[in-house]
C-alpha positions in Angstrom: -20.4 -6.1 15.5 -17.5 -8.3 14.1 -16.9 -8.0 10.3 -15.2 -10.6 8.3 -15.0 -12.3 4.8 -18.0 -14.7 4.3 -17.4 -15.8 0.8 -14.8 -15.8 -1.9 -14.8 -16.1 -5.6 -12.5 -15.6 -8.6 -12.6 -15.7 -12.4 -9.7 -16.2 -14.8 -10.2 -16.0 -18.6 -10.0 -19.1 -20.7 -7.1 -18.2 -22.9 -3.7 -19.7 -21.5 -0.5 -17.9 -22.6 2.6 -19.9 -22.1 6.1 -18.5 -21.9 6.9 -19.8 -25.4 4.3 -17.3 -26.8 5.8 -14.4 -24.7 9.5 -15.1 -25.1 10.1 -14.4 -28.9 8.8 -10.8 -29.1 10.6 -10.0 -25.9 13.9 -11.3 -27.1 14.3 -13.9 -24.3 13.8 -17.7 -24.0 11.0 -19.4 -22.2 13.4 -20.7 -19.6 14.7 -17.2 -18.9 11.2 -16.2 -18.1 10.7 -19.0 -15.7 14.0 -18.6 -13.9 13.6 -14.7 -13.5 9.9 -14.7 -12.6 8.7 -18.2 -11.5 5.9 -17.8 -14.0 5.1 -20.6 -16.5 1.8 -19.2 -17.8 -0.9 -16.6 -17.5 -4.4 -15.9 -18.6 -5.5 -13.4 -21.3 -8.9 -11.8 -21.5 -10.9 -12.5 -24.8 -11.2 -9.5 -27.2 -14.7 -8.8 -26.1 -14.1 -9.0 -22.2 -13.5 -5.9 -20.2 -12.5 -5.5 -16.6 -16.1 -5.2 -15.5 -16.9 -8.5 -17.0 -14.2 -10.3 -15.2 -15.1 -8.4 -11.9 -18.7 -9.2 -12.2 -18.1 -12.9 -12.7 -15.9 -13.0 -9.7 -18.4 -11.2 -7.8 -21.3 -13.6 -8.8 -19.1 -16.7 -7.7 -18.3 -14.9 -4.2 -22.0 -14.0 -3.7 -23.1 -17.6 -4.5 -20.5 -19.1 -2.1 -21.7 -16.7 0.6 -25.3 -17.3 0.0 -25.9 -13.6 -0.5 -28.1 -12.0 -3.0 -26.7 -9.1 -5.0 -29.6 -6.8 -3.8 -28.5 -7.4 -0.3 -25.2 -5.6 -0.9 -24.7 -2.1 0.7 -21.8 -1.3 -1.6 -19.4 -2.6 -4.2 -15.7 -1.5 -4.4 -13.7 -2.4 -7.4 -10.0 -2.1 -7.1 -8.5 -1.8 -10.4 -5.7 0.2 -12.4 -7.2 -1.0 -15.7 -10.8 0.4 -15.7 -13.3 -0.2 -18.7 -12.9 3.6 -19.4 -11.5 6.7 -17.5 -15.1 7.3 -16.5 -17.7 6.3 -15.4 -16.4 4.0 -12.7 -16.1 0.3 -13.5 -17.9 -0.4 -10.2 -21.1 1.1 -11.5 -21.1 -1.2 -14.5 -20.4 -4.1 -12.2 -23.4 -3.1 -10.1 -25.6 -3.1 -13.2 -24.3 -6.4 -14.4 -24.8 -8.0 -11.0 -28.2 -6.5 -10.4 -27.1 -5.1 -7.1 -29.5 -2.1 -7.2 -29.2 -1.1 -3.5 -25.3 -0.9 -3.5 -23.3 2.2 -3.8 -20.5 1.5 -6.2 -17.0 3.1 -6.7 -13.5 2.3 -7.8 -10.4 2.4 -5.9 -6.9 2.7 -7.6 -3.8 1.8 -5.6 -2.5 -0.4 -8.5 -1.5 -3.9 -7.3 -2.2 -3.2 -3.6 -5.6 -1.8 -4.4 -7.5 -4.9 -3.0 -5.9 -4.6 0.5 -6.7 -0.9 0.5 -10.3 -1.5 -0.6 -10.6 -4.0 2.2 -9.6 -1.2 4.7 -12.2 1.1 3.2 -14.9 -1.5 3.2 -14.3 -2.7 6.8 -14.8 1.0 7.9 -18.0 1.3 5.9 -19.5 -1.9 7.5 -18.3 -1.3 10.9 -19.4 2.3 11.3 -22.6 2.7 9.3 -26.0 2.4 10.9 -27.7 -0.2 8.9 -31.4 -1.0 8.8 -30.7 -4.6 7.5 -27.8 -7.1 7.8 -24.9 -5.3 6.2 -22.9 -6.9 3.4 -20.4 -5.5 1.0 -18.5 -6.8 -2.1 -14.8 -6.1 -2.6 -13.4 -7.1 -6.0 -9.8 -6.9 -7.4 -9.8 -7.0 -11.3 -7.2 -6.1 -13.9 -6.6 -6.7 -17.6 -3.0 -5.8 -17.9 -2.7 -7.5 -21.4 -4.2 -4.4 -22.9 -1.5 -1.9 -21.6 1.7 -4.1 -22.0 4.5 -3.6 -24.6 5.4 -7.2 -25.6 8.8 -6.2 -26.6 9.6 -5.1 -23.0 10.9 -8.1 -21.3 10.8 -6.3 -17.9 7.0 -6.2 -17.9 5.4 -8.3 -20.6 6.3 -11.7 -19.0 4.9 -10.9 -15.6 1.4 -9.9 -16.1 -1.9 -11.8 -16.5 -5.5 -11.0 -16.5 -8.0 -11.9 -13.8 -10.6 -11.0 -11.1 -11.1 -12.1 -7.4 -13.8 -11.1 -5.0 -14.8 -11.4 -1.4 -18.2 -10.8 0.4 -17.9 -9.0 3.6 -20.5 -9.3 6.4 -21.1 -10.0 10.1 -19.1 -12.9 11.7 -19.0 -14.6 15.2 -17.2 -12.5 17.9 -13.6 -13.1 17.9 -13.4 -13.7 14.1 -13.0 -11.4 11.0 -10.9 -8.5 10.6 -8.2 -7.7 13.3 -6.5 -4.7 11.8 -5.2 -3.2 8.6 -1.9 -1.3 7.9 -1.8 0.9 4.9 1.1 3.0 3.9 2.2 5.2 0.9 5.5 6.5 -0.4 4.6 9.1 -2.9 8.1 10.1 -3.4 8.6 6.7 -5.1 5.7 7.2 -7.4 7.9 7.1 -10.6 8.9 3.3 -10.0 5.6 2.2 -11.7 3.2 3.9 -14.1 1.5 4.5 -17.3 2.7 7.9 -18.4 0.1 9.0 -21.0 -3.7 9.2 -21.2 -4.3 11.4 -18.1 -4.5 15.2 -17.3 -0.6 15.6 -17.2 0.0 13.9 -20.5 -3.2 13.7 -22.4 -3.6 11.1 -25.3 -2.3 12.4 -28.6 -0.7 11.0 -31.7 2.6 11.9 -30.1 2.0 9.9 -26.9 0.8 7.0 -28.9 3.9 6.9 -31.2 6.2 7.3 -28.0 4.6 4.3 -26.3 3.4 6.4 -23.5 0.2 4.3 -23.0 2.2 1.3 -22.1 2.8 0.1 -18.5 6.4 0.7 -17.4 8.3 -0.4 -14.3 11.7 0.0 -12.8 12.1 -3.6 -11.7 15.3 -3.1 -9.6 13.7 -0.1 -7.9 10.5 -2.0 -7.1 12.5 -4.8 -5.6 14.4 -2.4 -3.4 11.3 -0.8 -2.3 9.6 -4.0 -1.5 12.5 -5.3 0.5 12.8 -2.1 2.5 9.0 -1.5 3.1 7.1 -4.8 3.2 8.8 -6.7 6.2 8.4 -3.6 8.4 4.9 -3.1 7.4 4.2 -6.7 8.4 5.9 -6.4 11.6 4.3 -3.1 12.5 0.9 -4.5 12.1 1.6 -7.6 14.3 3.1 -5.4 17.0 0.1 -3.2 17.1 -2.3 -6.1 17.2 -0.2 -8.0 19.8 0.0 -11.0 17.5 3.1 -13.2 17.8 4.5 -13.9 14.4 4.5 -17.7 15.1 0.8 -17.6 15.4 0.2 -16.5 11.8 -1.1 -19.5 9.9 -1.5 -18.4 6.4 0.1 -15.6 4.2 -1.5 -14.5 0.9 0.9 -12.1 -0.8 0.6 -10.2 -3.9 1.7 -12.6 -6.6 4.2 -10.1 -8.2 7.1 -12.3 -9.3 7.9 -15.8 -7.9 11.6 -15.2 -7.7 11.2 -12.0 -5.6 8.7 -13.7 -3.3 11.3 -16.5 -2.7 13.8 -13.8 -1.8 11.5 -11.9 0.4 9.8 -14.7 2.2 12.5 -15.3 4.9 12.6 -11.6 5.8 8.9 -11.7 6.9 9.7 -13.7 9.9 6.6 -15.9 10.0 8.0 -19.4 10.8 4.8 -21.4 11.0 2.8 -19.7 8.2 1.9 -21.4 4.9 2.7 -19.2 1.9 0.0 -19.3 -0.6 1.0 -18.9 -4.2 -0.7 -18.9 -7.7 2.0 -16.9 -9.6 3.4 -19.9 -11.5 0.1 -20.6 -13.2 -1.6 -17.0 -13.4 1.4 -14.5 -13.2 0.8 -11.1 -11.7 -2.8 -10.2 -12.1 -2.5 -6.8 -10.3 -5.2 -6.0 -7.8 -6.8 -9.4 -8.5 -3.8 -11.4 -7.4 -4.5 -11.4 -3.5 -8.3 -12.3 -3.8 -7.6 -14.9 -6.6 -5.1 -16.6 -4.4 -7.2 -16.3 -1.4 -10.1 -17.8 -3.2 -8.0 -20.8 -4.3 -6.7 -21.4 -0.8 -10.3 -21.3 0.5 -11.8 -23.6 -2.0 -8.9 -26.0 -1.6 -9.8 -26.4 2.0 -6.6 -24.8 3.4 -8.2 -22.3 5.6 -9.9 -23.3 8.9 -12.3 -21.2 11.0 -10.2 -19.2 13.4 -7.0 -19.5 11.4 -4.8 -16.2 11.6 -4.4 -15.0 7.9 -2.2 -12.2 6.8 -3.0 -10.6 3.4 -0.2 -8.4 2.0 0.4 -6.5 -1.1 2.4 -3.6 -2.7 1.8 -1.5 -5.7 2.4 1.6 -7.7 2.2 4.9 -5.8 4.2 3.4 -4.1 1.9 1.6 -1.6 1.8 -1.2 0.8 -1.4 -2.7 2.3 -1.5 -5.4 4.9 -4.6 -7.0 6.5 -4.7 -9.4 9.4 -7.9 -11.4 9.9 -9.1 -14.5 11.7 -10.8 -16.7 9.1 -14.6 -16.9 9.4 -15.9 -18.1 5.9 -17.7 -21.4 6.1 -15.8 -24.4 4.5 -16.6 -24.9 0.8 -18.3 -28.4 -0.1 -16.1 -30.8 -1.8 -17.5 -30.5 -5.4 -16.5 -26.8 -5.6 -12.9 -27.3 -4.6 -10.2 -26.2 -7.0 -6.8 -27.9 -7.8 -4.3 -27.1 -5.0 -2.0 -24.4 -6.1 -0.6 -23.2 -2.8 2.5 -24.1 -0.9 5.9 -22.9 0.2 8.4 -21.7 -2.3 11.4 -23.9 -2.8 
């Protein structure tokens, strides 16, 4: 049985935050942010919105597009590093909000690469499980980074936005769907990205609050070096293993970490005929949501054709890299649902 993506969906909060609002507290100019990151605006969740709310809405839209009812789902995986609470799992709340009463639900945290890691897990569940009905699963990437940012830290506050993206997985025609997935982790580099306080090593206390230990921190230079060293090789290794010539890859949907970094990285991937899909200028880095949000935009804009070879690639804290190769199977979206075209090659 071939398994592939049969529907996509995304949800971005209504509040639009431009660089002029971010720049002052960070001690930089709006133009500095644009030049350094390629980001002009990002979305911010409303005070009453939690990660589960964003995830559930993205899931509803993906299910509607796929024509699948929530009760048909076998499982729900929510990739997030900003859960509603330390426990229970955010996925259980999403299951309740969707009414997916037959679905097992769990979270996966591989930070910004979480969605690609979740796809690898989901494909295995669908491919190996003995189902008594047509199998379907829902994989969601969702994050609200605005709640863990220090807005005086220019290295991080300008990069991140809030959002959620989702895909429905199910049976597809032979020759379509997932080809293979490459997942790697470099735990020796785990210190490059993280939130230090609030866990078992450094429990929440008045001192950790005073020290800002609950804010997201990142060694930007170290992350950039890691990505340039690890991501091109991960992509090349996957293509070699699959016997896929680089020139046959038609679409690349990368983690939308930083527009300037993607511009530097793109030539080293060696994919001469691929279209690079981007939403970073408009939404910033939405963590685990960035790949599925961008994939949904590309799909709804009519850029992906049946049988096209699509490469999804992401990197995140841990440090981890996840890359998925698939042949596109989701049905074209009717015109009225199309979204504004946000994809295209970096200048």
